[in-house]
N, C-alpha and C positions, 0 to 999 in steps of 0.2 A: 564413461562419462554418461554424467545422467539426461535424460529427457524434460524438458520445462516447458511452463504455457508463456509465451514470450510474445503474448500478444495479438498474434495472427493464426493462434490455434481456435479450437469452435470455442473451447471457454472463452476466448478474447474475443471472437464476433457473434456469439450473442447476443452482447448488447447494443451493437449497432444494427443489428435485427432487429432487438425488440423497440430501440426508436424509431425506425421506420416504421415499422407494422402499425406502431401505436400512433406515428404522427397520421398515417393511409385511414387508418380503423377513425381517427376523429374525423376526419374531411367525409365522412360516412362513403368512403369507394372503400371494397375488400373483394380483392380479386382472386381467381384460384389461385394464383403464384402466392399471394398473400396469405392464405389460407393454408397454403404447405410449407410456409417457414412457421406458422405459427404451429403447425405438428411437429415442425422439425427442433424449434425451440423448446416445445414440454420434452422432446423426447432427451436421454442423459448423452454425453459426450462420448464418443466413440473410443475404446479404447487403444490402443497403441501397443501392436507386440515389441513386447522389451522392455517395455517401461516401469522404471523403478518405482515403486510406492513415493506418493505423494510429499513423502519424509525425506526422502532420501533425495540425494545430491553427487553421488556418486557411485561407482559399479568398483570392485574391489577385486582385482585382480594379480593374483598372485605371480610377480613377475620374478622370486626367484626358481620357480618350477618352470624350468626350459621344453620342459619335456609338454607340458601346457600350451605351447607357442600356438599348433594348428588349432588346439578349441577357440584360442584367438583370434586367428583368423575367419574361423566360421563364425565367432560373434558376430567383427567386424562386419562380415559381410550383411549379416541378419540384420544388423543398426541400420547398415546401409539400406535397405529394401521397408525397415520402417521409416526411414526419414523420408523416402518417396512416396509411401502411401501416404504419409502425411501431408506433403505436399497437394497431391490428387484431394484430399481430403477439402484442404485448406481452397484451394480454386471452385470448388462445385460451393461451398458455403460462399464465398465472394462472389459469386454470381449469381447467384439466389441473393445477396445482400445487395448487389447493385440492382436486380430486378426487381425488389419488393419498394428502393430510395424512388426508381423510375415513375415508379405506378403510385407512388404517393405523391410523387410530385404531381403527373397527371391530373389527378383526384383535387389536389390541393387548385390547381389552375378552376379546374370545371367548378371548381365548388367559387372561387371569388368572381369567375364571372358570373358565377348564377345568381354573386350579392349583389354583383353592381347594377345588372338589369336595362333594362333597352334601356337607347338615350331619348330621351325627348326631346322634340322639336316645335317650336313656336310659332305663331304669323309674326311676321313683321309688323309693327305699329301701323296704324293707317294715319295718311294725313290729315292732319289736325287744323282745322281753320283758326286765324288768329282777332280777336278782340279787339285789335288795335286798328280804326280806320284811318290812321291821321300817315299824313305824309304826300310825296308825290303818287302819279297812275298816270298811265295812256291805255288806251285802248281804241276796239273798233263797233263799226253799230252797221246795222241798218233795219228799212223801216219801210214805212207805207203811208202817205199822205193823201188829205185830201180837206177838200173848202167849197164853199162860195165864194165866186169872185161879180162884182156889179162892173158895168158900164155903164155912165151920163153922157148922152148926147142930147148936142143943144145946138141948133142954128142960128148965124151972124146974118144980118144983124138982128135979127128977130124971127121968128117962125112963119109969121105974116108972109113977110117979103120973100124969104126964102123960098117958102110953097111947102114946105114938109115939117110936120109938128114936130116938136121937141120929143124925147122916146129914150129907156132905156132898154141895156138885153141880161140880164142874169146866167152865169155857167155854172157848172158844177168842175171843180179842178178835182185831178188824184192822179198819182204815180209813186212807183217805188223811192224812195232815197234812200244812198250808204254815206257813210264818213267814218271820220273816226273825232276822237275827243281827248283832253290833257285837262287836270286838274289837278287841286290841293285841299286837303283835309284835314280840319284840327277836331279833335276829340278832346271832350273836357266831361269824366264820365258817359254818360249816356248819352249825350247833345252831342250831333254833330255839327260844324258849319264848314264852309268849304267855301272854291270857285272853279268852277269848269269853264272851259272853252273847246267849241267846236267846231267842223267845217264839214261841209254836204253835199254831196252832188246830189241833182234832183232829175229827174223826169215826170213833176205835178207839171198838168199844162189842163188847160180848159179854152173850151171856146164855145160859140152862142152868133145865129143867125136867124133872121128875121125879112119878109119879104110877102110880097111886094111891098112898094113904098107906096104910099097912098098922097098924090099930089092934090094940095089945096087951090090952086090955080085951077088945072085941070078938073075937080071934082072924081078923080080915080084913077085907080092903082096902074101904074106903067108895068106891063110885063116884063120880067127879068129884072127888075128892079129889085134891089136888097138893102140889107143894113149888116152889117158882121163885125164881130169883133174878136181876139182873140191874146191868148196869156200863157205866158212860159215862162216857168220859176227857173232859174239857171241851171243856180248854186243859190246857198244861203248859209248860216253861219250863226252864232250865239256864244254869247258870254256873257255868266249869270253865276251868280249867290243862289248857295245851299245849304237849307237849313234840315236839320233833317234829327231823327231819334234812332237808336238805334235798341230793338224793343227786345232782341237776342244779341249776344255776343255776334254772331254773324248775317243780323237780319237787318237792314235797314232801311227803314220807311222816309223819304224826306220832300220839301217843297221848293221849287228850285223858278226865276226869274232872272229877267232881265233884259240887255240889248239884245234886240237880232237886226238883223243883215242882210243883203241880198240883191242876184243880177235878177231882175225880170225882162223878160221882151214882150212890150205889148206891141198891138195894132189892132184898126176898125177902118173899116172900108162905107161909106156912103156910095151907094150907086145907083143913079135914076137911068141915065140911057150916056151911052161914049164918049157927050159931050158933058154929062152933067155927075162928076164922080169926087168922093171927098175923099184918100187915103190917107193915113198919117199912123206914124211910129214913138214909141218911147221905147228905147232900151239903155235900162240907167237901173245903176246901184241906189237900194230903197234903205232906207233905217227904220227900223220901230223897234217891238216893243215882244214879248214871248213869256210865257207864264205857262208852269205845268207842274208833277210830282210826279213822282218814280218809287221805287224799290229797288234795292243792292241786294245782293247775297254772297256772303264769304265761302264757297262753297271749297275752297283751298288755299292752304297756306296762300299767299300774296296775289288770287287770281280771283276775281269777283264775276258776276254776270249780273245786268240791269235789265228791268222793263221800265218803260220811260213814255210820258204823254206831253205834247206839249203843243200850247196853243199861240200863233204868232200872226204879226199884224204888221207887214210893211207899209201901210198908209198909202195912200193914194199918187197918181201920177197921170198928167194933164199934158195934151198936145192937140194944134189946130192946124184943122187944113184947107188951103186956099185951092180953088178951080186950077188945077193944073193948065186946063185949057183956055178958059177965056178968062179966070182970074174973079169971079162972080161969085158974092156970099162966099162964107164959110163954114167951119163945120168943127166941134170943139168934142173931144173925147176925154171924158176922166177914169180913169181904172183905179180899183184898189184891187187889194191881193190878203187876203186872208184864209188861212189856213190850220187844219189840223194836222199833227203825227204823233203815230203811235211808230215807237223803234226798239230794239231789245240791240246790247250789247257787253260787250266783256272788257274787263279792265285789269292790269296787271300792274299791281302795288310793288313801286321800289319803298 
């Protein structure tokens, strides 16, 4: 039987090795093993003992000469040894091919990873303020109020008969306020109109006192006599229209005005002696007006902050007092309430 290359010999394995080495070289990775395979490929295929020339297909055995049987047995044993050597050679070549293929794959993976590069990350987009102010909103505020309060005091039936001249007291009011607001805006281009209502708790207080009181009958001041007035704004609210312009998409300037109302606790006293005193009180919900201006900034989507100034006038109220002990004479007190407030607030827009 003639030996032949069936695709698993050195001649058949060299094409596979060439492919692996070429792939490895293309990826820029040439290891010592790959270099060794390149040297092996460049060498001629080892000859196998007992192999016939490439053109031969068979070994001619003279079957008619039985005397050479022992020689045939020796030839068979020698051919078996050649086959064993051939298998060993193939195994070595296969191991080299597998190693070269693995190295080529590793190099390809590294090259691919280098081509991909590092993954880039970008920041999340920041919140963008809306440019449309239209719609409902609700919010809260805190601020400070101050003002000037005036109390007119007149005595009846007249100052001469009463014995004390008419007079007045002025006081400065101040205090902290806080509350909530709700409203609706309509925006037309850069112009805005709206309606807002708010309710406020108030710590605004004022008081005044003068003495001693000069008695026109006695032409002297009685020791311990005095005139006093106190005023407390317990709470108030407004219902106002707003008209403004958005000078930028997120900044609004506006004017505002409308109805003001609130509960004011007024009290006054004219004290001459224990038997001549004229106290009076008036605790009423009063109605007046308010006007002011403000600025509002849309600092985030659906959220805005505002600063606002308001002047409000809750009008006048009066009360008259008789002497509770003798019933002689009367004292009439008239209070007015006019205050300024500045407040800052936050609104949530629906």
